[in-house]
Backbone as JSON, one array per atom type, in Angstrom:
{
  "sequence": "XXXXXXXXXXXXXXXXXXXXXXXXXXXXXXXXXXXXXXXXXXXXXXXXXXXXXXXXXXXXXXXXXXXXXXXXXXXXXXXXXXXXXXXXXXXXXXXXXXXXXXXXXXXXXXXXX",
  "N": [[67.59, 76.8, 91.42], [67.04, 76.32, 94.73], [68.33, 77.82, 97.75], [68.98, 78.05, 101.24], [69.89, 80.7, 103.06], [72.36, 81.42, 105.35], [72.01, 82.81, 108.71], [70.41, 85.0, 108.03], [67.15, 86.27, 107.55], [64.88, 86.83, 105.35], [61.97, 89.0, 104.09], [58.99, 87.42, 103.86], [56.99, 86.04, 100.98], [54.56, 88.33, 100.08], [55.0, 90.07, 102.21], [56.07, 93.59, 102.96], [58.74, 94.53, 101.13], [59.57, 92.09, 100.43], [59.53, 91.48, 97.51], [61.36, 93.29, 96.73], [63.78, 92.32, 98.12], [63.85, 89.73, 96.71], [64.33, 90.6, 94.13], [66.92, 91.69, 94.49], [68.41, 89.46, 95.15], [68.28, 88.16, 92.72], [69.52, 89.99, 90.96], [72.03, 90.07, 92.0], [73.07, 87.42, 91.52], [72.69, 87.02, 88.92], [74.05, 85.94, 85.93], [76.49, 85.42, 87.07], [79.31, 83.95, 88.52], [78.65, 81.75, 91.2], [79.16, 80.83, 94.41], [78.57, 78.38, 96.98], [78.79, 77.9, 100.56], [78.31, 75.51, 102.81], [77.2, 76.16, 105.96], [75.69, 75.62, 108.31], [73.36, 73.4, 109.65], [69.85, 72.76, 110.16], [67.41, 71.85, 112.62], [65.65, 70.18, 111.23], [67.2, 69.06, 109.29], [67.62, 70.66, 106.89], [70.11, 72.47, 105.07], [72.1, 75.46, 105.61], [73.52, 78.11, 103.96], [76.3, 80.23, 103.26], [76.68, 82.34, 100.78], [78.63, 83.35, 98.01], [78.38, 85.77, 95.53], [80.02, 86.72, 92.73], [81.45, 89.76, 93.71], [80.04, 89.95, 95.99], [79.05, 88.74, 99.04], [76.33, 87.26, 99.44], [74.4, 86.87, 101.76], [75.32, 88.99, 103.29], [75.1, 91.17, 101.83], [72.14, 91.49, 101.63], [71.65, 92.17, 104.37], [73.06, 94.44, 104.62], [71.69, 96.28, 102.89], [69.23, 96.42, 103.97], [67.47, 94.39, 103.42], [66.78, 92.19, 104.62], [66.57, 90.55, 107.98], [68.82, 90.02, 110.68], [69.25, 86.76, 111.8], [69.17, 85.89, 114.75], [68.98, 83.54, 116.18], [70.09, 81.54, 114.59], [72.58, 82.56, 114.01], [73.97, 83.51, 116.28], [76.36, 84.52, 117.34], [77.32, 86.07, 115.35], [78.83, 88.94, 114.98], [79.42, 90.45, 112.88], [77.27, 90.34, 111.29], [75.43, 91.43, 112.9], [76.27, 94.03, 113.2], [75.97, 94.87, 110.56], [73.18, 94.83, 110.07], [72.42, 96.65, 111.97], [73.64, 98.96, 111.16], [72.15, 99.36, 108.72], [69.6, 99.79, 109.8], [70.07, 102.23, 111.28], [70.62, 103.9, 109.1], [68.17, 103.79, 107.94], [67.57, 102.17, 105.72], [65.97, 100.24, 103.2], [63.84, 97.89, 104.5], [63.87, 99.12, 106.87], [63.19, 101.57, 106.71], [60.58, 101.73, 107.2], [58.07, 102.46, 109.9], [57.78, 100.22, 111.92], [58.84, 97.49, 111.01], [57.73, 94.17, 110.49], [58.9, 91.33, 111.53], [59.83, 88.41, 109.59], [59.6, 85.83, 111.1], [57.6, 86.53, 113.0], [55.52, 87.09, 111.19], [55.3, 84.64, 110.0], [54.14, 83.43, 112.11], [55.76, 82.1, 114.09], [56.84, 82.76, 116.59], [59.89, 83.82, 117.7], [63.36, 85.04, 117.26]],
  "CA": [[67.79, 75.98, 92.71], [66.79, 77.16, 96.06], [69.3, 77.72, 98.78], [68.64, 78.68, 102.39], [70.97, 81.55, 103.51], [72.68, 81.24, 106.82], [72.16, 83.93, 109.49], [69.45, 86.03, 107.61], [65.76, 85.96, 107.33], [64.32, 87.79, 104.41], [60.57, 88.98, 104.27], [58.23, 86.45, 103.31], [56.04, 86.64, 100.13], [53.41, 89.18, 100.74], [55.33, 91.12, 103.22], [56.74, 94.61, 102.43], [60.13, 94.36, 100.85], [59.74, 90.86, 99.86], [59.88, 91.5, 96.31], [62.81, 93.96, 96.77], [64.76, 91.2, 98.42], [63.94, 88.78, 95.57], [65.06, 91.39, 92.85], [68.19, 92.02, 94.78], [69.19, 88.31, 94.87], [68.35, 87.76, 91.29], [70.45, 90.85, 90.36], [73.31, 89.77, 92.44], [73.5, 86.21, 91.06], [72.44, 86.81, 87.41], [75.19, 85.76, 85.0], [77.67, 85.57, 87.89], [79.66, 82.64, 89.3], [78.15, 81.63, 92.51], [79.71, 79.64, 95.34], [77.9, 78.29, 98.33], [79.49, 77.1, 101.47], [77.49, 75.11, 103.89], [77.66, 76.96, 107.25], [75.09, 75.09, 109.4], [72.2, 72.68, 109.41], [68.74, 72.91, 111.21], [66.94, 70.78, 113.22], [64.88, 69.55, 110.32], [68.12, 68.59, 108.39], [68.0, 71.73, 105.96], [71.37, 73.15, 105.32], [72.06, 76.81, 105.41], [74.76, 78.46, 103.15], [77.04, 81.51, 102.92], [76.66, 82.37, 99.25], [79.51, 84.28, 97.34], [78.15, 85.91, 94.18], [80.89, 87.72, 92.1], [82.13, 90.47, 94.8], [79.21, 90.12, 97.15], [78.61, 87.75, 100.05], [74.66, 87.53, 99.34], [73.82, 87.15, 103.15], [75.79, 90.27, 104.07], [74.47, 92.25, 100.96], [70.76, 91.63, 102.0], [71.5, 92.82, 105.57], [73.61, 95.9, 104.35], [70.68, 97.06, 102.16], [68.05, 96.48, 104.71], [66.26, 93.58, 102.98], [66.73, 90.98, 105.58], [66.84, 90.56, 109.31], [69.86, 89.05, 111.04], [68.71, 85.78, 112.28], [69.92, 85.76, 115.99], [68.83, 82.27, 116.46], [70.81, 80.85, 113.79], [73.86, 83.03, 113.87], [73.85, 84.37, 117.62], [77.64, 85.11, 117.68], [77.82, 86.95, 114.22], [78.94, 90.38, 115.27], [79.38, 91.25, 111.55], [75.41, 90.42, 110.77], [74.74, 92.31, 113.9], [76.7, 95.41, 112.63], [75.44, 95.28, 109.07], [71.75, 95.18, 110.33], [72.32, 97.94, 112.87], [73.9, 100.2, 110.11], [71.01, 99.58, 107.9], [68.63, 100.45, 110.75], [70.46, 103.57, 111.45], [70.42, 104.62, 107.88], [66.76, 103.63, 107.53], [67.48, 101.59, 104.49], [65.14, 99.17, 102.89], [62.64, 97.59, 105.41], [64.13, 99.84, 108.15], [62.5, 103.06, 106.43], [59.16, 101.62, 107.76], [58.24, 102.59, 111.37], [57.71, 98.94, 112.7], [58.85, 96.37, 110.2], [57.21, 92.94, 110.96], [59.92, 90.27, 111.13], [59.28, 87.19, 109.04], [59.25, 84.8, 111.91], [56.36, 86.89, 113.35], [54.62, 86.98, 110.03], [54.92, 83.16, 109.85], [53.54, 82.79, 113.44], [56.89, 81.12, 114.9], [57.46, 83.4, 117.86], [60.93, 84.7, 117.15], [64.7, 84.75, 117.7]],
  "C": [[67.53, 76.95, 93.72], [67.8, 76.83, 97.29], [68.98, 78.6, 99.98], [69.99, 79.44, 102.89], [71.12, 81.43, 104.95], [72.59, 82.8, 107.38], [71.21, 85.13, 109.03], [68.19, 85.56, 107.43], [65.12, 87.09, 106.69], [62.79, 87.8, 104.59], [60.01, 87.92, 103.49], [57.47, 86.97, 102.02], [54.75, 87.32, 100.62], [53.79, 90.2, 101.6], [56.02, 92.31, 102.46], [58.15, 94.2, 102.21], [60.34, 92.89, 100.43], [60.18, 90.87, 98.42], [61.2, 92.4, 96.05], [63.89, 93.05, 97.04], [64.92, 90.31, 97.33], [64.71, 89.41, 94.43], [66.53, 91.45, 93.22], [69.06, 90.62, 94.77], [69.31, 87.96, 93.47], [69.44, 88.71, 90.67], [71.85, 90.25, 90.64], [74.05, 88.34, 91.83], [73.41, 85.97, 89.4], [73.7, 86.92, 86.52], [76.49, 85.87, 85.91], [78.12, 84.12, 88.37], [79.26, 82.64, 90.7], [78.56, 80.51, 93.29], [78.9, 79.61, 96.55], [78.62, 77.38, 99.17], [78.52, 76.74, 102.73], [78.0, 75.54, 105.23], [76.87, 76.12, 108.41], [73.81, 74.3, 108.78], [71.15, 72.72, 110.35], [68.38, 71.77, 111.63], [66.08, 69.74, 112.52], [65.84, 68.95, 109.21], [68.39, 69.62, 107.2], [69.49, 72.32, 106.1], [71.26, 74.54, 105.09], [73.61, 77.12, 104.84], [75.2, 79.91, 103.28], [77.14, 81.31, 101.46], [77.54, 83.53, 98.77], [79.05, 84.41, 95.95], [78.91, 87.16, 93.59], [81.43, 88.36, 93.47], [81.35, 90.47, 95.91], [79.09, 88.72, 97.92], [77.03, 88.19, 100.14], [73.98, 87.86, 100.81], [74.1, 88.45, 103.53], [75.13, 91.43, 103.07], [72.81, 92.43, 101.43], [70.6, 92.48, 103.3], [71.99, 94.46, 105.37], [72.64, 96.77, 103.73], [69.32, 97.07, 102.86], [66.92, 95.59, 104.12], [66.22, 92.31, 103.62], [67.1, 91.22, 107.09], [68.05, 89.56, 109.74], [69.15, 87.8, 111.95], [69.55, 85.34, 113.64], [69.81, 84.32, 116.5], [69.9, 81.37, 115.88], [72.3, 81.34, 113.91], [74.11, 84.06, 115.09], [75.16, 85.14, 117.79], [78.17, 85.78, 116.45], [77.88, 88.44, 114.5], [78.95, 90.99, 113.96], [78.02, 91.27, 111.18], [74.94, 91.43, 111.68], [75.17, 93.77, 113.5], [75.89, 95.75, 111.35], [73.98, 95.59, 109.25], [71.68, 96.41, 111.07], [72.62, 99.12, 111.9], [72.68, 100.49, 109.15], [69.77, 100.18, 108.53], [68.81, 101.85, 110.84], [70.14, 104.59, 110.42], [69.05, 104.56, 107.32], [66.87, 103.16, 105.97], [66.74, 100.47, 104.33], [64.08, 99.09, 103.93], [62.67, 98.55, 106.72], [63.66, 101.31, 108.0], [61.14, 102.87, 107.0], [59.21, 101.79, 109.24], [58.49, 101.3, 112.33], [57.82, 97.77, 111.87], [58.46, 95.08, 110.82], [58.36, 91.9, 110.61], [59.18, 89.01, 110.52], [58.84, 86.09, 109.9], [57.83, 85.23, 112.6], [55.24, 86.64, 112.26], [54.24, 85.54, 109.81], [54.14, 82.58, 111.0], [54.58, 81.93, 114.25], [57.26, 81.78, 116.23], [58.52, 84.37, 117.45], [62.25, 84.34, 117.83], [64.82, 85.36, 119.11]]
}
């Protein structure tokens, strides 16, 4: 089942760290009870979820490990997501180990948050 995560934007297929983000999600949910709570819906009607997988909030897990960007357009007031991304940047975790990682919205050609 495909679920859109609220407040995070992970690298697109073909981007650096896309495979690492996919592996992290699979590892977090494998043989684990998963709960998804709808947090918002987009202009196209898609729902976005906060996903609890065992002891992890998947959205936060990706940010904490430098495997996703905080989506400022979708979650502009999420101080927690901002802090998690900033800590990963400072620690140069995951995609933040690269000099100038390309955000997925730029990769897709959408402009940006």
